[in-house]
N, C-alpha and C positions, 0 to 999 in steps of 0.2 A: 604759126610759130614765128618767133622773132628771128630776124636775119643778123648774122654777125660775120666778121672777117677774122682771119688768123694770120699773124705774122710769124713765120717760121724762119729763123735766121741763123746762119752759120757764117763764119768769117771767110772761108775760102771755098772755091768751087769743088775742090777735092773732098771737103767734108759733106757735100750734098749727097755723096754716095754712101756715107756711113749711116750709123744707126741714129745719130743725133736728130736729123730732121723727122724721121719716122717717130721717134720717141716724143719729140715735141708735139707733133701733130696729133698723135694718139691721145696724149694727156689733154691737149686743148679740146679735141672733139668730145672726149668723155666729160670734161667739165662743162662745155657748152650744152651738151645734152642734159646734164643735171639741171642746168638753169633754163632749159627749154628754149635754147637758141640753136638755129640751124646755120651751118656754114656751107654755102654753095662753093663748089670747086673753083669758080671764077674769083671768089673772094678769099682764096688761100694764096698768100704771097710767100712762096718758098724762095728764099734769097741767100745768095752767097755774097754778102756785102760787108765791107769795112769802110770806115771813113765817117764823114759827117752825115747826120740824119738827113739834112737838107739835100745831100747828093744821092741819097739812096732811092732808087726807083720804087722799091717796095713800100717805103714809108710815104712817098708821094701818092702811090696807088691807094694806100689805106686812107689818106686824107681826102683824095678824090672820091672814093667810095662813100666816105662819111658825108662829104659836102653834097653829093648827089643823092643822098638818102638811100643808098643801096644797102647800108649796114647801120645798125643802131648800137653796135658794140664791137670792140676789137679785142681779141685775145692774143696773148704772147705766152710762151712757156714760163719765163721768169724775167725779172727785171733786167738782168744783163743781156738777155736776148733782145730787149728793146733798144739797148744801146750801152755804150761805155763812155759816154760823155755826159756828165751831170747836167750841164746847162742845156744841151740840145735835147736830152731826154725830157727835162722839165718843160721846155718850150713845146715839144711834141704833145705832151700830155695837156698842156694849156690849150693848144690849138684844138685838140680833140674835145676837151671840156667845153670850149667856146661853141663847138658845134653840137653839144649835147650828147656826145658819144662817150660811153664809159670804156675804159681799158681795164682788162683783168689779166692777172697772172694765174695760169692754170696750176703751176707747181704747188703753190701755197694757197690757192683759192682766195686770192686777195684782190680787191679793187686797187688800181694804181691811180693815185691822186698826187698831183704835184705839190700840194700843200701838206702832205703827210710827212712829218719829220722823219719817221723810220724809213720811208721810201727814199727820202733825200740822203740818208746815211747809206742805204743800199746802193744808190746811184753813185755816191762818192767812192764806195768800195769798188764798184764795177769800173769806175774811171781809173782808180789806182791800179787795178789789175791790168787794165789796158796799158798803162805806163810800164808795168813790169813785163808784160808780153813783148812790148817793143824793145825793152832793154835786153831781155833774154835772147830775142831774135838777133839783135845787133851784136851781142857778145858772141853768139854762136857763129855768125857769119865771119866776124873778125878772127875767131879762133880757127875756123876752116881755112881762111885765106892765109893765115900765118903757117898752118900746116901744109899748105899747098894743095889740099884736096879739091878746093873749088877750081883752082887753076887747071889741075889735071883733068877734071871732069869736062870743063869747057874746051880744053885743048884737044881731048879725045873726040869730042863732037865734031870739031873742025877737020879732023883727019879723015 
């Protein structure tokens, strides 16, 4: 049976305890089985990472596994779990392609290729959603500061 890796990514450590990682991994493993690929536990990269792909340990691990021929395919749940930066996502896919490694999205059972125009649109949408998440978070923090709820929370901790 062919060997594969799985990138299971959430944005925060808190989300690792939720259903999202389990849902992602279950869908990935089901899809990999359908394609007759086996995912060894050592090649499951469960990550709570945000930021640049180049800074993410899990993505470096996936590239290292591909480079050392430990895997011949990498699965993710969907495009936005691969990343929310269009350029970095496309560069990651190019690097994997250069190594002869296919990346697949389990949710829609689709191969992820950087030269796929629809994937580029999906990547741009994921990037736009990242910008919206940052704005909503910033607006929420600003609102909480104005209401004094953040100050009270930190003030009580120090007492």
